[in-house]
C-alpha positions in Angstrom: 43.5 98.1 -116.8 42.4 95.0 -118.6 42.9 91.9 -116.4 42.4 88.4 -117.7 41.9 86.4 -114.5 39.7 83.4 -114.0 38.6 83.5 -110.3 36.6 80.3 -110.6 39.1 78.2 -108.6 40.0 81.0 -106.1 39.6 80.5 -102.4 36.9 83.1 -101.5 36.5 84.2 -97.9 34.5 86.6 -95.7 35.7 88.7 -92.9 35.9 87.1 -89.5 33.7 90.0 -88.4 31.0 88.9 -90.7 27.9 87.4 -89.0 27.0 83.9 -90.1 24.3 83.8 -92.7 24.6 87.5 -93.5 25.2 88.8 -97.0 28.5 90.6 -97.4 31.5 90.8 -99.7 34.0 88.0 -100.2 37.7 88.4 -101.1 40.2 86.1 -102.8 43.9 86.5 -103.4 44.6 85.7 -107.0 47.6 85.0 -109.1 50.0 87.8 -109.7 49.2 89.5 -106.5 45.7 90.5 -107.7 42.8 90.7 -105.3 39.2 89.7 -106.2 36.1 91.0 -104.5 32.5 89.8 -105.1 29.0 89.9 -103.6 28.4 86.8 -101.4 24.8 86.7 -102.6 25.9 86.2 -106.2 29.0 84.0 -106.1 28.8 83.2 -109.8 28.3 86.8 -110.8 31.0 89.4 -111.6 33.9 90.2 -109.4 36.0 93.3 -109.1 39.8 92.7 -109.5 42.3 95.0 -107.9 46.0 95.3 -108.4 48.0 95.3 -105.2 48.3 99.1 -105.3 44.6 99.6 -105.9 43.7 97.1 -103.1 46.0 99.0 -100.7 44.4 102.3 -101.6 40.9 100.8 -101.3 41.5 99.2 -97.9 43.2 102.4 -96.6 40.1 104.4 -97.7 37.8 102.0 -95.9 40.0 102.3 -92.7 40.0 106.1 -93.0 36.2 106.3 -93.3 36.4 107.6 -96.9 33.4 105.5 -97.9 31.2 106.0 -94.8 27.7 107.2 -95.5 26.7 110.3 -93.7 
């Protein structure tokens, strides 16, 4: 999917479970229901952009431990 979104003015936030001063991912809710995700160490770098369906699948996978390292 080719998405033309400018996340520059988005409100990026970290999880409340994030420790202060720690590097983590940041998320922003974008126009059209899209969700952006970026590396907090590189806020001007690239961001992943998910459709609502993709975001739901991703977060469900995280909750189910699909991405846990063994």
